[in-house]
N, C-alpha and C positions, 0 to 999 in steps of 0.2 A: 756294716758289717755282712747281713744277710737280707738277700734281696725278699726273702719272706719272714713275717712276724714270728710266725711258729710253722717251720720246716718240718716238724713234726708232725702237723695234721696233711699236709700235701698231698699224700695219696688220698686220702678221705675228701678232700676239695675236690680233688682231678676226678675220683670212679662219682663223685656227688654230679660234679659237670656234666662227665661224658653220658652219664643216665638221663640226667635232666635234656638235653640234647636226644638223646636217642628217642625217647620217652616225648617231646615235642615233634619231631620227624617221623613217628610214626603216628601219633594221632593226627596229625596233620593229614596223612595220607589218607590213612581212616575217614575220615571226612571228606575229605576230597573225592573219595571211590564211593563212598555211602550216598555222595548228593549227586554226584555223574554217572556212578556207575563203571559198563562196562564201555562206556563210549567216551570215558577221560581220554584228552588230547594228551600228548607228552608234554608239552605246555600248558599245563592248568589254566593261565587266562586265557586260552582261547574257548572255554569251554563258557564262559559268561557271557550274557547276552548281548547283545549290540546294543550300544548306546553310548553317552556322554562317559557314565560313568567307568564302563569297560576301555574306554579310551583312553579315560585319563589313567586307570591302571596302568595300560598297557606302555605309556609313556613313560610312567614312573619306574617300569621294571626294564625299559629300556634303558634308561638315565641312569638308574643303579648299575648295568651293565658295562654301559659307556665311560662312565666315572670309577671303577673298580677294574677297567682292564688294563692300566698302569702296575699297580699293586699286583696285579696276577700275574704279569709277564714280570717285571722286574727282578725275584729272583730266578729264576729260566735263562734269562737274559745274563744275569752277572753269574748264571755257573758256565752259560756258553762263550763270555769273554774270559773268564780263567782260564777255560781248555785250552784255547785258538788264540787268544790275543792276548801281547805282554801288556802291561799298565799304560795307558797312554800320558802324556804329559799337554799340559793348554797348550793353546793355540801351536799344535802341529797338526802332520799328517795324520798322525797316531788318532787324534780324535776324530776326522772326518772320516776314517776307516771304523772304525768303534761306530758312528754314528749310522755309516751304510750299511754294517751289520745289526744294528736293530731295526733299520727298515726295510732289513730283508728278512728277518724273523717277523717282523708284524705282517708282511708282505705274505709271508707263510701260513702266518695264523689266519690271515682273511680271505686267502686261497681254499684251506683245508675245512674252514667254517662255511664256504659257500659250495662247495662240495657235498658237505654233509648235512645241509640245511634239508637234503631230501629225503631224510629219514633219520631223524634226529634220534630217535629212540635205537636204532642200530649203530650209530655213529657213540655213542654213550655207553654201547655194550663194548664196543672194542676199545675202547677208550679203558675199559672199566679190565679189559680181558687182559690187554696190553699192560697194564699200570698198576690195576689191585690186585690181580691175583700175584703179580708176584712179590707186593707187600705183604700180603694176606700168608701167603704159604710157603714161595720160593726164598726169599732173603731172610727171614725168621731164620727156617730149616738150616740155613747155610750158615750163619753166625753162629748157631747154636752146634752145628756140628765143627765148625773149627775155634769155637773159645771153650766152648764147654764140654761134650761129649767126649769120652773115654773111647778111643778106637777100638771096634772088636764088640765095642756093648751095642746092649740093643738099640739106646739111645742115637745111634748113628745110624740103625735100620729104619729107624721111626724118620731120624731128619732126611735118608736119601726117599724114602715112601712119599714123604709130603712135597720135597723136589719135582720127583717122577707126577705127581699127581697135579702139582701147581703147571708143570707144562703139559702135559696133556690138555687138562682145563683150560689153559690158554688157548692153545692151536686149535681145538675143537671149539669154542666160546669163537674164537674170530675165524675160523671157517665157515659155520652156522652162519653168520652174520654177514658175511660175504655173501653166499648163496643166498640169502633171502633177502639181502639189500633190495628195495623199491619193489617184492613182490606186494 
């Protein structure tokens, strides 16, 4: 009946898991920065001294990225297929069209990655501005305004302030990254 043996403890387990992940990421970042200082590369494996061990680590990282690519792309491709294509039937042209859309999507991602390879830190920052800021500021405020806030209350004003702050920050970060790209 329940997916969890103790549903009441879900919040505690969830908070502890997120907290552990945050501590792990912050401590690894601090260790990397303390080891390499201001010379830390965007890809930390590039900071390691060249040698057989470093090459093995780089190959393992490449394999991890390549093997996780289908898992990362599946949700996005399924969403796009649901929006633009009708469900396909086996052994029909629908299936070929769906496969061509998947191929085009993978080619688009490959093209963007080739262009973004010149400055990974700027690219990640732009992705954060376009995808992360709306998730952090704009969408929660919009949901709160629509679902919870009483019209004319202070909550609506705070929601609008967060929406405007999110949009302005998104625009400023995007423009700043485009202007400093490659510099």
